PDB file of N, CA, C and O in Angstrom:
ATOM      1  N   MET A   1      93.641 114.342  89.053  1.00  0.00           N
ATOM      2  CA  MET A   1      94.376 113.613  90.474  1.00  0.00           C
ATOM      3  C   MET A   1      93.688 112.047  90.361  1.00  0.00           C
ATOM      4  O   MET A   1      92.507 111.700  90.379  1.00  0.00           O
ATOM      5  N   PRO A   2      94.973 111.248  90.235  1.00  0.00           N
ATOM      6  CA  PRO A   2      94.587 109.916  89.674  1.00  0.00           C
ATOM      7  C   PRO A   2      94.132 109.176  91.150  1.00  0.00           C
ATOM      8  O   PRO A   2      94.414 109.452  92.316  1.00  0.00           O
ATOM      9  N   ASN A   3      93.299 108.112  90.544  1.00  0.00           N
ATOM     10  CA  ASN A   3      92.724 107.597  92.099  1.00  0.00           C
ATOM     11  C   ASN A   3      93.323 106.202  91.661  1.00  0.00           C
ATOM     12  O   ASN A   3      93.783 105.930  90.552  1.00  0.00           O
ATOM     13  N   PRO A   4      93.195 105.146  93.069  1.00  0.00           N
ATOM     14  CA  PRO A   4      93.636 103.796  93.014  1.00  0.00           C
ATOM     15  C   PRO A   4      92.859 103.103  92.050  1.00  0.00           C
ATOM     16  O   PRO A   4      91.759 103.521  91.688  1.00  0.00           O
ATOM     17  N   LYS A   5      93.460 101.902  91.549  1.00  0.00           N
ATOM     18  CA  LYS A   5      92.683 101.203  90.699  1.00  0.00           C
ATOM     19  C   LYS A   5      92.069  99.935  91.192  1.00  0.00           C
ATOM     20  O   LYS A   5      91.064  99.360  90.774  1.00  0.00           O
ATOM     21  N   ARG A   6      92.877  99.616  92.170  1.00  0.00           N
ATOM     22  CA  ARG A   6      92.633  98.364  92.946  1.00  0.00           C
ATOM     23  C   ARG A   6      92.812  98.944  94.487  1.00  0.00           C
ATOM     24  O   ARG A   6      93.444  99.946  94.823  1.00  0.00           O
ATOM     25  N   ARG A   7      92.155  98.125  95.232  1.00  0.00           N
ATOM     26  CA  ARG A   7      92.154  98.488  96.978  1.00  0.00           C
ATOM     27  C   ARG A   7      93.459  97.778  97.350  1.00  0.00           C
ATOM     28  O   ARG A   7      94.011  96.819  96.811  1.00  0.00           O
ATOM     29  N   HIS A   8      93.701  98.290  98.099  1.00  0.00           N
ATOM     30  CA  HIS A   8      94.810  97.477  99.130  1.00  0.00           C
ATOM     31  C   HIS A   8      94.441  96.645  99.984  1.00  0.00           C
ATOM     32  O   HIS A   8      93.525  96.875 100.773  1.00  0.00           O
ATOM     33  N   SER A   9      95.109  95.551  99.945  1.00  0.00           N
ATOM     34  CA  SER A   9      94.840  94.360 100.804  1.00  0.00           C
ATOM     35  C   SER A   9      94.954  94.566 102.568  1.00  0.00           C
ATOM     36  O   SER A   9      95.463  95.522 103.154  1.00  0.00           O
ATOM     37  N   LYS A  10      94.454  93.621 103.035  1.00  0.00           N
ATOM     38  CA  LYS A  10      94.497  93.901 104.724  1.00  0.00           C
ATOM     39  C   LYS A  10      96.128  93.622 105.089  1.00  0.00           C
ATOM     40  O   LYS A  10      96.887  94.127 105.916  1.00  0.00           O
ATOM     41  N   ARG A  11      96.263  92.741 104.231  1.00  0.00           N
ATOM     42  CA  ARG A  11      97.732  92.677 105.018  1.00  0.00           C
ATOM     43  C   ARG A  11      98.688  93.991 104.789  1.00  0.00           C
ATOM     44  O   ARG A  11      99.378  94.445 105.702  1.00  0.00           O
ATOM     45  N   ARG A  12      98.651  94.587 103.391  1.00  0.00           N
ATOM     46  CA  ARG A  12      99.468  95.648 103.312  1.00  0.00           C
ATOM     47  C   ARG A  12      99.150  96.939 104.121  1.00  0.00           C
ATOM     48  O   ARG A  12      99.941  97.659 104.730  1.00  0.00           O
ATOM     49  N   LYS A  13      97.745  97.063 103.976  1.00  0.00           N
ATOM     50  CA  LYS A  13      97.135  98.215 105.189  1.00  0.00           C
ATOM     51  C   LYS A  13      97.708  97.862 106.605  1.00  0.00           C
ATOM     52  O   LYS A  13      98.355  98.742 107.172  1.00  0.00           O
ATOM     53  N   ASN A  14      97.581  96.995 107.051  1.00  0.00           N
ATOM     54  CA  ASN A  14      98.097  96.309 108.727  1.00  0.00           C
ATOM     55  C   ASN A  14      99.769  96.506 108.920  1.00  0.00           C
ATOM     56  O   ASN A  14     100.331  97.018 109.889  1.00  0.00           O
ATOM     57  N   ASN A  15     100.396  95.936 107.689  1.00  0.00           N
ATOM     58  CA  ASN A  15     101.846  96.241 107.664  1.00  0.00           C
ATOM     59  C   ASN A  15     102.271  97.792 107.819  1.00  0.00           C
ATOM     60  O   ASN A  15     103.241  98.208 108.453  1.00  0.00           O
ATOM     61  N   ARG A  16     101.396  98.496 107.150  1.00  0.00           N
ATOM     62  CA  ARG A  16     101.550 100.092 107.314  1.00  0.00           C
ATOM     63  C   ARG A  16     101.489 100.541 108.383  1.00  0.00           C
ATOM     64  O   ARG A  16     102.351 101.330 108.769  1.00  0.00           O
ATOM     65  N   ARG A  17     100.531 100.191 109.104  1.00  0.00           N
ATOM     66  CA  ARG A  17      99.829 100.771 110.178  1.00  0.00           C
ATOM     67  C   ARG A  17     100.551 100.062 111.591  1.00  0.00           C
ATOM     68  O   ARG A  17     100.229 100.324 112.750  1.00  0.00           O
ATOM     69  N   ALA A  18     101.459  99.236 111.216  1.00  0.00           N
ATOM     70  CA  ALA A  18     102.277  98.262 112.412  1.00  0.00           C
ATOM     71  C   ALA A  18     102.924  99.313 113.381  1.00  0.00           C
ATOM     72  O   ALA A  18     103.111  98.966 114.548  1.00  0.00           O
ATOM     73  N   HIS A  19     103.275 100.564 112.980  1.00  0.00           N
ATOM     74  CA  HIS A  19     104.314 101.186 113.736  1.00  0.00           C
ATOM     75  C   HIS A  19     103.476 102.555 113.890  1.00  0.00           C
ATOM     76  O   HIS A  19     104.198 103.522 114.133  1.00  0.00           O
ATOM     77  N   ASP A  20     102.008 102.851 113.792  1.00  0.00           N
ATOM     78  CA  ASP A  20     101.436 103.730 114.359  1.00  0.00           C
ATOM     79  C   ASP A  20     100.892 103.836 115.798  1.00  0.00           C
ATOM     80  O   ASP A  20     100.273 104.810 116.227  1.00  0.00           O
ATOM     81  N   HIS A  21     101.243 102.540 116.606  1.00  0.00           N
ATOM     82  CA  HIS A  21     100.930 102.660 118.178  1.00  0.00           C
ATOM     83  C   HIS A  21     101.188 103.630 118.935  1.00  0.00           C
ATOM     84  O   HIS A  21     102.268 104.000 118.473  1.00  0.00           O
ATOM     85  N   LEU A  22     100.981 104.236 119.690  1.00  0.00           N
ATOM     86  CA  LEU A  22     101.445 104.927 120.775  1.00  0.00           C
ATOM     87  C   LEU A  22     102.119 104.733 122.019  1.00  0.00           C
ATOM     88  O   LEU A  22     101.503 104.329 123.005  1.00  0.00           O
ATOM     89  N   THR A  23     103.503 105.026 122.050  1.00  0.00           N
ATOM     90  CA  THR A  23     104.449 104.486 123.237  1.00  0.00           C
ATOM     91  C   THR A  23     104.181 105.474 124.479  1.00  0.00           C
ATOM     92  O   THR A  23     103.856 106.653 124.346  1.00  0.00           O
ATOM     93  N   ALA A  24     104.343 104.903 125.541  1.00  0.00           N
ATOM     94  CA  ALA A  24     104.329 105.318 126.943  1.00  0.00           C
ATOM     95  C   ALA A  24     105.201 106.377 127.348  1.00  0.00           C
ATOM     96  O   ALA A  24     106.336 106.047 127.005  1.00  0.00           O
ATOM     97  N   PRO A  25     105.216 107.504 127.920  1.00  0.00           N
ATOM     98  CA  PRO A  25     106.223 108.294 128.165  1.00  0.00           C
ATOM     99  C   PRO A  25     107.258 107.917 129.144  1.00  0.00           C
ATOM    100  O   PRO A  25     106.891 107.426 130.211  1.00  0.00           O
ATOM    101  N   ALA A  26     108.504 108.091 128.903  1.00  0.00           N
ATOM    102  CA  ALA A  26     109.800 107.734 129.667  1.00  0.00           C
ATOM    103  C   ALA A  26     109.574 108.384 130.965  1.00  0.00           C
ATOM    104  O   ALA A  26     108.836 109.370 130.967  1.00  0.00           O
ATOM    105  N   PHE A  27     110.214 107.893 132.322  1.00  0.00           N
ATOM    106  CA  PHE A  27     110.037 108.627 133.356  1.00  0.00           C
ATOM    107  C   PHE A  27     111.590 108.038 134.090  1.00  0.00           C
ATOM    108  O   PHE A  27     112.141 106.937 134.101  1.00  0.00           O
ATOM    109  N   ASN A  28     111.961 109.505 134.714  1.00  0.00           N
ATOM    110  CA  ASN A  28     113.232 109.419 135.950  1.00  0.00           C
ATOM    111  C   ASN A  28     112.923 109.655 137.028  1.00  0.00           C
ATOM    112  O   ASN A  28     111.846 110.228 137.196  1.00  0.00           O
ATOM    113  N   LYS A  29     113.596 109.370 137.964  1.00  0.00           N
ATOM    114  CA  LYS A  29     113.468 109.688 139.440  1.00  0.00           C
ATOM    115  C   LYS A  29     114.403 111.291 139.436  1.00  0.00           C
ATOM    116  O   LYS A  29     115.516 111.468 138.941  1.00  0.00           O
ATOM    117  N   CYS A  30     113.591 112.251 140.105  1.00  0.00           N
ATOM    118  CA  CYS A  30     114.334 113.323 140.449  1.00  0.00           C
ATOM    119  C   CYS A  30     115.340 113.060 141.503  1.00  0.00           C
ATOM    120  O   CYS A  30     115.249 112.350 142.504  1.00  0.00           O
ATOM    121  N   PRO A  31     116.498 113.918 140.984  1.00  0.00           N
ATOM    122  CA  PRO A  31     117.530 113.582 142.063  1.00  0.00           C
ATOM    123  C   PRO A  31     117.375 114.467 143.179  1.00  0.00           C
ATOM    124  O   PRO A  31     118.300 114.532 143.989  1.00  0.00           O
ATOM    125  N   ASN A  32     116.286 115.197 143.352  1.00  0.00           N
ATOM    126  CA  ASN A  32     116.334 116.143 144.799  1.00  0.00           C
ATOM    127  C   ASN A  32     115.107 115.754 145.631  1.00  0.00           C
ATOM    128  O   ASN A  32     115.209 115.870 146.852  1.00  0.00           O
ATOM    129  N   CYS A  33     113.713 115.208 144.997  1.00  0.00           N
ATOM    130  CA  CYS A  33     112.764 114.843 145.815  1.00  0.00           C
ATOM    131  C   CYS A  33     112.858 113.165 145.700  1.00  0.00           C
ATOM    132  O   CYS A  33     112.611 112.385 146.620  1.00  0.00           O
ATOM    133  N   HIS A  34     113.153 112.916 144.743  1.00  0.00           N
ATOM    134  CA  HIS A  34     113.260 111.244 144.216  1.00  0.00           C
ATOM    135  C   HIS A  34     111.743 110.708 143.946  1.00  0.00           C
ATOM    136  O   HIS A  34     111.341 109.567 144.173  1.00  0.00           O
ATOM    137  N   GLU A  35     110.918 111.908 143.354  1.00  0.00           N
ATOM    138  CA  GLU A  35     109.632 111.371 142.635  1.00  0.00           C
ATOM    139  C   GLU A  35     109.826 111.092 141.051  1.00  0.00           C
ATOM    140  O   GLU A  35     110.939 111.314 140.576  1.00  0.00           O
ATOM    141  N   THR A  36     108.971 110.697 140.362  1.00  0.00           N
ATOM    142  CA  THR A  36     109.087 110.690 139.057  1.00  0.00           C
ATOM    143  C   THR A  36     108.645 111.594 138.680  1.00  0.00           C
ATOM    144  O   THR A  36     107.720 112.235 139.177  1.00  0.00           O
ATOM    145  N   LYS A  37     109.534 111.909 137.242  1.00  0.00           N
ATOM    146  CA  LYS A  37     109.637 113.076 136.356  1.00  0.00           C
ATOM    147  C   LYS A  37     109.774 112.667 135.034  1.00  0.00           C
ATOM    148  O   LYS A  37     110.168 111.519 134.830  1.00  0.00           O
ATOM    149  N   GLN A  38     109.508 113.434 134.058  1.00  0.00           N
ATOM    150  CA  GLN A  38     109.887 113.253 132.476  1.00  0.00           C
ATOM    151  C   GLN A  38     111.455 113.844 132.324  1.00  0.00           C
ATOM    152  O   GLN A  38     111.764 114.917 132.842  1.00  0.00           O
ATOM    153  N   PRO A  39     112.240 113.178 131.698  1.00  0.00           N
ATOM    154  CA  PRO A  39     113.560 113.712 131.448  1.00  0.00           C
ATOM    155  C   PRO A  39     113.715 114.732 130.719  1.00  0.00           C
ATOM    156  O   PRO A  39     113.028 114.791 129.700  1.00  0.00           O
ATOM    157  N   HIS A  40     114.652 115.821 131.021  1.00  0.00           N
ATOM    158  CA  HIS A  40     114.724 116.995 130.402  1.00  0.00           C
ATOM    159  C   HIS A  40     113.536 117.978 130.654  1.00  0.00           C
ATOM    160  O   HIS A  40     113.324 118.846 129.807  1.00  0.00           O
ATOM    161  N   HIS A  41     112.618 117.882 131.953  1.00  0.00           N
ATOM    162  CA  HIS A  41     111.758 118.515 132.399  1.00  0.00           C
ATOM    163  C   HIS A  41     112.122 118.929 134.068  1.00  0.00           C
ATOM    164  O   HIS A  41     112.711 118.331 134.968  1.00  0.00           O
ATOM    165  N   ALA A  42     111.604 119.955 133.989  1.00  0.00           N
ATOM    166  CA  ALA A  42     111.472 120.615 135.746  1.00  0.00           C
ATOM    167  C   ALA A  42     110.800 119.622 136.238  1.00  0.00           C
ATOM    168  O   ALA A  42     109.940 119.014 135.600  1.00  0.00           O
ATOM    169  N   CYS A  43     111.199 119.316 137.659  1.00  0.00           N
ATOM    170  CA  CYS A  43     109.962 118.364 138.486  1.00  0.00           C
ATOM    171  C   CYS A  43     108.885 119.221 139.049  1.00  0.00           C
ATOM    172  O   CYS A  43     109.086 120.261 139.675  1.00  0.00           O
ATOM    173  N   PRO A  44     107.314 118.515 138.678  1.00  0.00           N
ATOM    174  CA  PRO A  44     106.265 119.243 138.921  1.00  0.00           C
ATOM    175  C   PRO A  44     106.019 119.038 140.388  1.00  0.00           C
ATOM    176  O   PRO A  44     104.963 119.507 140.813  1.00  0.00           O
ATOM    177  N   HIS A  45     106.886 118.360 141.321  1.00  0.00           N
ATOM    178  CA  HIS A  45     106.928 118.056 142.623  1.00  0.00           C
ATOM    179  C   HIS A  45     107.303 119.335 143.328  1.00  0.00           C
ATOM    180  O   HIS A  45     106.518 120.128 143.849  1.00  0.00           O
ATOM    181  N   CYS A  46     108.978 119.445 143.252  1.00  0.00           N
ATOM    182  CA  CYS A  46     109.650 120.075 143.979  1.00  0.00           C
ATOM    183  C   CYS A  46     110.141 121.465 143.012  1.00  0.00           C
ATOM    184  O   CYS A  46     110.515 122.551 143.456  1.00  0.00           O
ATOM    185  N   GLY A  47     110.023 121.095 141.695  1.00  0.00           N
ATOM    186  CA  GLY A  47     110.230 122.373 140.893  1.00  0.00           C
ATOM    187  C   GLY A  47     111.718 122.580 140.566  1.00  0.00           C
ATOM    188  O   GLY A  47     112.106 123.573 139.951  1.00  0.00           O
ATOM    189  N   TYR A  48     112.425 121.742 140.941  1.00  0.00           N
ATOM    190  CA  TYR A  48     114.018 121.836 140.550  1.00  0.00           C
ATOM    191  C   TYR A  48     114.296 121.222 139.047  1.00  0.00           C
ATOM    192  O   TYR A  48     113.592 120.334 138.565  1.00  0.00           O
ATOM    193  N   TYR A  49     115.333 121.772 138.426  1.00  0.00           N
ATOM    194  CA  TYR A  49     115.722 121.078 137.225  1.00  0.00           C
ATOM    195  C   TYR A  49     117.125 121.466 137.420  1.00  0.00           C
ATOM    196  O   TYR A  49     117.414 122.572 137.877  1.00  0.00           O
ATOM    197  N   LYS A  50     118.136 120.464 137.040  1.00  0.00           N
ATOM    198  CA  LYS A  50     119.567 120.731 136.807  1.00  0.00           C
ATOM    199  C   LYS A  50     120.378 121.232 138.463  1.00  0.00           C
ATOM    200  O   LYS A  50     121.475 121.782 138.558  1.00  0.00           O
ATOM    201  N   GLY A  51     119.567 120.891 139.480  1.00  0.00           N
ATOM    202  CA  GLY A  51     120.410 121.176 140.612  1.00  0.00           C
ATOM    203  C   GLY A  51     119.977 122.649 141.142  1.00  0.00           C
ATOM    204  O   GLY A  51     120.692 123.142 142.014  1.00  0.00           O
ATOM    205  N   ARG A  52     119.005 123.290 140.739  1.00  0.00           N
ATOM    206  CA  ARG A  52     118.436 124.615 141.038  1.00  0.00           C
ATOM    207  C   ARG A  52     116.963 124.641 141.088  1.00  0.00           C
ATOM    208  O   ARG A  52     116.338 123.688 140.622  1.00  0.00           O
ATOM    209  N   GLU A  53     116.319 125.705 141.644  1.00  0.00           N
ATOM    210  CA  GLU A  53     114.852 125.721 141.815  1.00  0.00           C
ATOM    211  C   GLU A  53     114.436 126.376 140.445  1.00  0.00           C
ATOM    212  O   GLU A  53     115.364 127.129 140.148  1.00  0.00           O
ATOM    213  N   VAL A  54     113.551 126.426 139.566  1.00  0.00           N
ATOM    214  CA  VAL A  54     113.208 127.155 138.447  1.00  0.00           C
ATOM    215  C   VAL A  54     111.864 127.218 138.564  1.00  0.00           C
ATOM    216  O   VAL A  54     111.303 127.948 137.747  1.00  0.00           O
ATOM    217  N   ILE A  55     111.136 126.606 139.425  1.00  0.00           N
ATOM    218  CA  ILE A  55     109.553 126.476 139.200  1.00  0.00           C
ATOM    219  C   ILE A  55     109.477 126.842 141.014  1.00  0.00           C
ATOM    220  O   ILE A  55     110.303 126.278 141.731  1.00  0.00           O
ATOM    221  N   ASP A  56     108.578 127.679 141.566  1.00  0.00           N
ATOM    222  CA  ASP A  56     108.235 128.033 142.517  1.00  0.00           C
ATOM    223  C   ASP A  56     107.146 127.317 143.411  1.00  0.00           C
ATOM    224  O   ASP A  56     106.106 127.931 143.649  1.00  0.00           O
ATOM    225  N   THR A  57     107.333 126.082 143.902  1.00  0.00           N
ATOM    226  CA  THR A  57     105.965 125.415 144.355  1.00  0.00           C
ATOM    227  C   THR A  57     105.584 125.681 145.626  1.00  0.00           C
ATOM    228  O   THR A  57     104.679 124.924 145.978  1.00  0.00           O
ATOM    229  N   THR A  58     105.908 126.436 146.431  1.00  0.00           N
ATOM    230  CA  THR A  58     105.393 127.071 147.664  1.00  0.00           C
ATOM    231  C   THR A  58     104.273 127.507 147.816  1.00  0.00           C
ATOM    232  O   THR A  58     103.929 127.787 148.965  1.00  0.00           O
ATOM    233  N   ALA A  59     103.371 127.700 146.743  1.00  0.00           N
ATOM    234  CA  ALA A  59     102.078 128.389 146.629  1.00  0.00           C
ATOM    235  C   ALA A  59     101.007 127.103 147.292  1.00  0.00           C
ATOM    236  O   ALA A  59      99.793 127.291 147.372  1.00  0.00           O
TER     237      ALA A  59
END
């Protein structure tokens, strides 16, 4: 297995790592209860998704 002959410079290493940062998740308002929720997920507060209840949150 070949090994690198010379080390990579700090600039080359940091340029490669420039896109490795984490991004914050996106949030939308629930059309039923107007709380924030992730898009394409059921609302954790009221349990509705696409206008119908899919999770029972009365417990």
